[in-house]
Every structure is written in structure tokens, then in C-alpha cells.
N, C-alpha and C positions, 0 to 999 in steps of 0.2 A: 442536567445542569441548571435548567430554568426553574427547578423546584423551589429555589430560594424565594421566588416571587409568590409562592403559595402562603408564605408567612410574613413577607415584607412587601411594602407597596412597590409597584413597578415605577421606574423612572418615567418622567414625562417624555423623555427622548431616548430612544435606543438607536444606535448606529451600528451597522454590520460592517466590520473591516476584517477581512480574512488575514491570517498570518501570511507572511511572505518568507521566501527562502532564496538565497543566491544559488545560481547554477554552478556546480563545480566543473570547471573546464580543464584544469591542468593536472588533476590527480591521475597518476599512472594506473592503467587498467590492470587488475589482478590477472594472473595467468590461469586460464581454465584448467590446463593439465596439472599444474601444481596444486590446485585445489582438489583434484581427483575427479573432476567432471568429465563425463564421457563426451568425445568430440561431436557425436551426432545427437546428443540429448537436447531436449527442450528444457530450458532452465527456468524453474519456478523459484520464487523467493519470498520470504517473510522476515521483516525486521521490526521487532517490537520488544517491549518488556515481556519476558517469557512466563506468562501466567495462562492458565487454561482458557480463560474467557477471551483471550486474544486470538484463539484459533490455531494454536500450534499443533495440537493433536489432529485437528481437522485437516491441516495442510499435509501432515505425514500420511494420513489415510488417503487423501487425494492422490498423492504421489504413488502409493502402493496400488491404488485402483487403476491409475493410468498405465503403469507398467504391466499389470495383469491383463489389461485390455489390449496390449500390443503397442502402446506408445512409449517411446524411450524418453523418460522424464527424470531429471535430477532436481533435488530441492536444496536450496541454501537457507539455513536458519541463522539469523543474526540477532544476538541478544542473550541475556542470561536471566535465570530465575527458576522457579520450581518446575515449570513445564520443560525447560531445557534439560534440567537434571534428570527428569523422568525419561525423556526421549534418549538421552545419552546412555542410560542404563539398558534401554531396549535395543539400541544400536540397529535401527531399521535400515535395510539396504537403500542405496541411492539417496540418502539424506546426509547432508554435510553441515555440521554445526561450527560456526565461526566465532561464537562468543561475541564480545564487544569489538567493534572496529572503529578506527578514527576517521577514515575516508569513506563514509557510508555510500555516497552517491557513486563512487568508483565501483563498488561491488554491485550496487543496484543496476549500473550500466551493463552488467553481464546478463541481466534477466530477459527472458522472452515473455514472462508473465509475472507480474507482481501480485502478491496475495495479501489480503487483510480480512480473513473470515472471522471477524470479531463479533462477539456478543457481550462485550464489556459494557455495563450499564452507563458508565460515565463517558462513553465515546462521544467526542464532539467533532473536532476538525483535526484529524490525525496528520501530524507533520510528515510522517513517512510517506504518505500519499503525495504530498507536495514534492518530496525528494524524488519519488518515482516519476512523477510527471516531468520534473526538470530534466530527467534523463530519457524521456520519451518511452517509458515502459507501459505497455498495456496492462490494465489492472482488473482483477476480480476482487470485489470487496462486498461486505455485508451492508444491508440497507438499514443503517443505524446512524443516529446523530446527523451531522452535516454531510456525510459521505455521498448521499444521492445528489445534493447540490454540487459538491466538489467534482464528481465524475460526469454528471449529465446536465449540468446547468447551462452549458454553452451550446452553440450550434452543432458542434461535433463531439460526441461522447469520448471520454478518455478511458472508459472501462465498462464492465458489466456488473450488475448488482445481484446479490443473493439475498433472498428474504430470510428473516429470522423465524425460528420455530419456538415452541414452548421451552425447549431445553437446549437451544443453541442456534444453529443455522441449518438451512436446507442443504444437506450434503449431496443430494441427488442433483440439485440445480448447480451446485459448485462443480461437480464432475461434468455436467452437461456443458457449462460455460468453458471449462478447461479444454474439453474435447473440441468445442467450436474454435478455440483459439489455437489449435494445432494448424489451422488454416493460415498460411503466411499473409494472404490478402486481408483477412480480418485483423490480424495483428498490425499490419501496416496502417490500416485505417484508424485503429485506436491509437497507434503510436503518434500519428499526426494530430489526432484529437488531444492527446496528452500534452504535446508540445504547445498547441494552440491554447489550451486551457491554462497552462502554466504562464504563458506570456501575457494572457489577458487578465488573469486574476491573482496569481501567486508569486510573481517576480518581486523581489524584496523592495525594489525601487517604487513599485506601485503602492505597497503598503506604507512606505514612508511618506509619499506624496499625499495619500489619503489622510494620514494623521495630521499632516501639516495643514491641509485644507480644513479639517475638522476644527483645529485649534486656531483658526483665524489667519491662516497664511503665514504662520511662523516659518522662518528660514533657518537652515542649519548653519 
């Protein structure tokens, strides 16, 4: 996204203000059994525009590998697009497609692990990761755009990073991280890091106050 400055002059002043999101507190939690999720399953989830480069097929393959290795894992896919259509036709086991949902954070609150195995060239600061952190979800995401700063820029990390490869992401590392997060202790540590990171950087009131300071102390 910074390539625009290859052909235009850079501004004399650049200020970094992260997007903010409210924490959804009152949305009713979806019923796991009604969604078809197994009671004992580790719940993984991905919520994006459903295009190949957002990692939908990588998330499905990860779920298949975990189950083949003896880990009980179910995957929630939230969003629509060509990748969703393709996966729907394949009907892989333990994968549940929800399409578009209105109360996204309520569904994200079900997750044991949030996924964003993206290799989308324009990835910058994905809002879905902020939604996940708002709900204290441990995250595995690719090392692209602002994601490393989002997840590991504070004292306590909110997630684990997966490097890119020439044709996507390192799926061996993706699997390794997912297996590591079958440990409840590690998930608890990252859950606390996610909440801390949200409160210190991404709560919507912080974004508003930073804009007001930038524009000379204007008040609402």
C-alpha cells in the first residue's frame, strides 16, 4: 500500500493511527451444538472475504491435517466469495461455512484459535484481527503487512506468526503453531496478550482520542 510513494512525493509528516473497534459485549453467543460443532473439538476460525489469497484452502487443509494427526478440530469459515463456493462443493469434513454474519464478534468468541493465513498482497491492518483480540482469541496469522506489529508489538504477544513462501504461506509452520496451541496453557497466555493488546492499541476510544489530539485537541 506504500507503493503510491514510489511515484508521488512522501508527505512531510506521517502519523500512524491504528483502526479501532468496539468490543461487542451483549451479543448472544451462538450455540455450538446447533452449528454442528463437536463438544470436544478445538474450534478454529477464519472470517474474511473468501478469496484464495486470504488462506481459505490453507485453513481447510490445516483442519484436515490436525484431525488426521489425532487432534479433534472443527473449522468455522465466515464470509462469501469464490473460495467459499469452491470449498462448499468439496464439502470437507469438520468444516462449517456460515456465510455472512451480522454479529461477527459473537461467533469469534467461540474460537479457540483464530486464523488469518493470508498472502494477499494488499494486506495491511486487518480489522478481523482486532475483532478477534477484542474477544481474547489466540491468533495464528501470516507475517505480512502490519500483522507482526498487531500481534507482537506489545509486551505480551497476541498470536503466532507464519512466514510467507514464494507461492503462499509456510503450511508446515502453520500446522506446527496449531499443534502448539492445543496446549491450554499457551492459549491462555496468548488470550491475555490479545486482550491486553486490544485495550492498549485498538479500542475505539483510543483511536478517537488520537485523532482529536492530531487535529489540535478538537472535541466531539
